[in-house]
C-alpha positions in Angstrom: -5.9 25.4 6.5 -7.1 27.0 3.3 -4.7 24.8 1.3 -6.6 21.7 2.5 -10.1 23.2 1.9 -9.4 24.6 -1.5 -10.9 22.3 -4.2 -8.7 21.2 -7.1 -9.6 20.5 -10.7 -11.1 17.2 -9.6 -13.7 19.0 -7.5 -12.3 17.6 -4.3 -10.1 19.0 -1.5 -7.9 17.7 1.3 -11.0 17.4 3.4 -12.9 15.2 1.0 -13.6 11.7 2.3 -13.0 8.5 0.5 -16.7 7.9 0.4 -17.3 11.3 -1.3 -14.5 10.7 -3.9 -15.9 7.2 -4.8 -19.6 8.2 -4.8 -20.1 7.5 -8.5 -17.9 4.4 -8.7 -19.4 0.9 -9.1 -16.8 -1.7 -8.2 -18.8 -4.9 -8.8 -16.7 -7.5 -10.5 -13.4 -6.0 -9.4 -10.9 -7.7 -7.0 -8.4 -5.7 -4.9 -5.6 -6.6 -2.6 -4.9 -4.0 0.1 -1.8 -4.5 2.3 -1.9 -3.4 5.9 -5.7 -3.3 5.9 -6.3 -3.8 9.7 -5.9 -0.1 10.7 -5.5 3.4 9.5 -5.5 4.3 5.8 -5.5 0.6 4.8 -8.6 -0.2 6.8 -10.5 2.8 5.4 -9.4 1.9 1.9 -10.6 -1.6 2.3 -13.9 -0.5 3.8 -14.7 2.0 1.1 -13.7 -0.4 -1.7 -16.0 -3.0 -0.1 -18.8 -0.4 0.1 -18.5 0.2 -3.6 -18.8 -3.6 -4.4 -15.2 -4.5 -4.8 -14.1 -8.0 -3.6 -11.3 -7.0 -1.1 -8.5 -9.2 0.0 -6.9 -7.9 3.2 -3.2 -8.8 3.1 -2.2 -8.6 6.7 0.4 -9.7 9.3 -2.1 -10.0 12.2 -4.9 -12.4 11.3 -6.7 -12.0 14.6 -6.9 -8.2 14.0 -8.0 -8.9 10.5 -10.9 -11.1 11.7 -12.1 -8.3 14.0 -11.9 -5.6 11.3 -13.6 -7.9 8.8 -16.4 -8.6 11.2 -17.1 -4.9 11.7 -17.0 -4.2 8.0 -19.4 -7.1 7.2 -21.7 -5.9 10.0 -21.8 -2.3 8.6 -21.8 -3.4 4.9 -24.0 -6.5 4.6 -23.1 -6.8 0.9 -19.4 -6.7 1.5 -17.2 -9.3 0.1 -14.0 -9.4 2.2 -11.3 -12.1 2.7 -8.1 -12.0 4.8 -4.8 -13.6 3.9 -1.6 -13.6 6.0 1.2 -11.5 4.7 4.4 -10.3 6.5 6.1 -7.9 4.1 9.3 -8.0 6.1 9.7 -11.7 5.2 10.4 -12.6 1.6 9.3 -16.2 2.3 5.9 -14.9 3.5 5.5 -12.7 0.4 6.2 -15.7 -1.8 3.8 -17.8 0.1 1.0 -15.2 -0.1 1.5 -14.7 -3.9 1.6 -18.4 -4.5 -1.7 -18.9 -2.6 -3.4 -16.0 -4.3 -2.3 -17.0 -7.8 -3.5 -20.6 -7.0 -6.9 -19.3 -6.0 -7.9 -18.5 -9.5 -9.2 -15.0 -8.5 -8.7 -12.1 -10.8 -6.7 -9.1 -9.7 -7.7 -5.6 -10.8 -6.3 -3.4 -8.0 -3.1 -3.8 -6.0 -2.8 -1.2 -3.2 0.7 -1.4 -1.6 -0.3 0.4 1.6 1.3 -1.3 4.6 4.3 0.4 6.1 6.3 1.2 9.2 7.9 4.5 10.1 11.0 5.7 11.9 11.8 2.5 13.8 15.0 2.0 15.7 17.7 0.2 13.6 16.6 -3.4 13.2 17.1 -6.1 10.6 14.3 -8.3 9.1 14.3 -12.1 9.1 16.2 -11.9 5.8 18.9 -9.6 7.3 17.7 -6.4 5.7 17.1 -3.0 7.4 13.5 -3.3 8.5 12.0 -0.2 7.0 13.5 -0.8 3.6 12.5 -4.5 3.7 8.9 -3.8 4.8 8.1 -0.6 3.0 9.8 -1.3 -0.3 11.3 -4.8 -0.9 8.3 -6.7 0.3 5.9 -4.7 -1.9 8.4 -4.8 -4.8 8.5 -8.6 -4.7 4.8 -8.9 -4.2 4.0 -6.7 -7.2 6.4 -8.7 -9.4 4.9 -12.0 -8.3 1.3 -10.8 -9.0 2.0 -8.8 -12.2 1.2 -11.7 -14.6 -2.1 -12.3 -12.8 -2.9 -8.5 -13.2 -2.0 -8.5 -16.9 -4.2 -11.5 -17.5 -7.1 -9.9 -15.6 -6.8 -6.7 -17.6 -6.7 -8.6 -20.8 -9.6 -10.9 -20.0 -11.9 -8.2 -18.4 -10.9 -5.4 -20.8 -10.6 -3.1 -17.7 -7.6 -1.1 -16.8 -5.7 -2.4 -13.8 -4.2 -0.2 -11.1 -1.1 -0.5 -8.9 -0.8 2.0 -6.1 2.3 2.5 -4.0 1.4 4.5 -0.9 4.5 6.6 -0.5 5.1 9.9 1.4 6.3 13.4 0.8 9.1 12.3 3.2 10.7 10.7 0.1 12.2 14.1 -0.5 14.1 13.8 2.8 16.0 10.6 2.4 19.8 10.5 3.1 21.9 13.1 1.2 22.9 10.5 -1.4 19.2 9.4 -1.8 19.1 5.6 -1.4 22.2 4.3 0.3 22.5 1.1 -1.8 25.8 0.1 -0.4 24.8 0.8 3.2 21.2 -0.4 3.4 22.0 -2.7 6.3 24.8 -0.6 7.9 23.8 0.8 11.3 26.6 3.4 11.0 25.0 6.8 10.5 21.5 5.3 10.6 18.8 7.9 11.0 15.3 6.6 11.5 13.4 9.2 9.5 16.0 9.3 6.7 15.7 5.5 6.5 12.0 5.9 6.2 12.4 8.6 3.5 14.8 6.2 1.7 12.2 3.5 1.6 9.5 5.9 0.4 11.8 7.2 -2.3 12.2 3.6 -3.4 8.4 3.3 -3.6 8.3 6.3 -5.9 11.1 5.1 -8.2 9.5 1.6 -8.3 6.1 3.1 -9.4 7.8 5.4 -12.0 9.8 2.6 -13.6 6.9 0.2 -13.5 4.6 2.7 -15.2 7.2 3.3 -17.9 7.6 -0.4 -18.6 3.9 -1.1 -18.6 3.2 1.7 -21.1 6.1 0.6 -23.3 4.7 -2.9 -23.4 1.2 -1.7 -24.1 -0.2 -3.2 -21.0 -3.5 -1.8 -19.7 -2.3 -1.3 -16.1 -1.3 2.0 -14.5 1.2 2.3 -11.7 1.3 5.4 -9.4 2.8 6.5 -6.1 0.7 8.7 -3.8 1.3 10.9 -0.7 -1.8 10.2 1.4 -1.5 13.3 3.6 -0.7 13.4 7.3 -3.2 11.3 9.2 -3.0 10.3 12.9 -2.6 6.5 12.5 -0.5 3.8 14.2 2.4 4.5 11.8 3.4 7.3 14.1 3.7 5.0 17.1 7.5 5.4 17.3 7.2 9.2 17.3 4.8 10.8 19.8 5.7 14.3 18.6 4.3 13.4 15.1 1.2 12.0 16.6 0.4 15.3 18.2 1.1 17.2 15.0 -1.0 14.8 12.9 -3.9 15.2 15.3 
C-alpha cells in the first residue's frame, strides 16, 4: 500500500484524486472529447474537466446513459458545458460519422482522451469483421484520432495552446501474446486468449501514441501524444472477469 501513498516528484500519489490534481487548472475556452464517458474513469474524467471549465463532448455508444450522466453533472456543476454525441468505436462507419459531424460543428478541439474500452471478452468479431477488443480499443481510436487531427492542429495554431492526445492504455500491454501483436492472426479464433487479446490492443495503444508523438514533434506541431496506465479501478471494464472485480475492490 505504501507504493500508492508515496508521493512522486509531482507532489501527488496513487491516492490523489482528479480534483486534487487539477486544483490549479483553469480550463475555460478549452474543448475536450472523452470517449466512453458514461461510466468509470471516462465519466470521472468528463466530470472533472467540466468542473474546471472545459467544454466536454461525451463520445458514447449509449445515448440514453449519456443523458442521465449529463443531467447529474449539470445538476452538480451548474456552470458545466457538456454535450453528448453518439460513437460506437467498434464500427468504423460510426467513427467516420462522429468525426464528420464534429468537424462540421466548427468547434475547436484541444484535448482528445481516447478512454473507452472493453476487456477480456469472449472471441467476437465487430461489424467490420475485426476481433472486437482490437477493433474497439485500438482501431476505432486510431481512426478517430486521424480524422480529428487536422482540427486539433488548427486549434493549437489558432489558440496558441498546446493540444493533448491521451490514449488510456494499461500495464497489461506488457502481457500480450508472445509475438506481441499477432498482425496475421488478429481475427483468428485459434489460440485466442481473452486477456492476451486485451494486452495486444493495449500494446497497440502505446505504439500508436509513441509513433504519433514522434511525428508531431518532427513536424513541429504543438500537440503532445501520450499513453497512460490509469491504475486498477473497480469499473465495468471488469464485467467479464468477476475475479478481477474483487481484486480491484
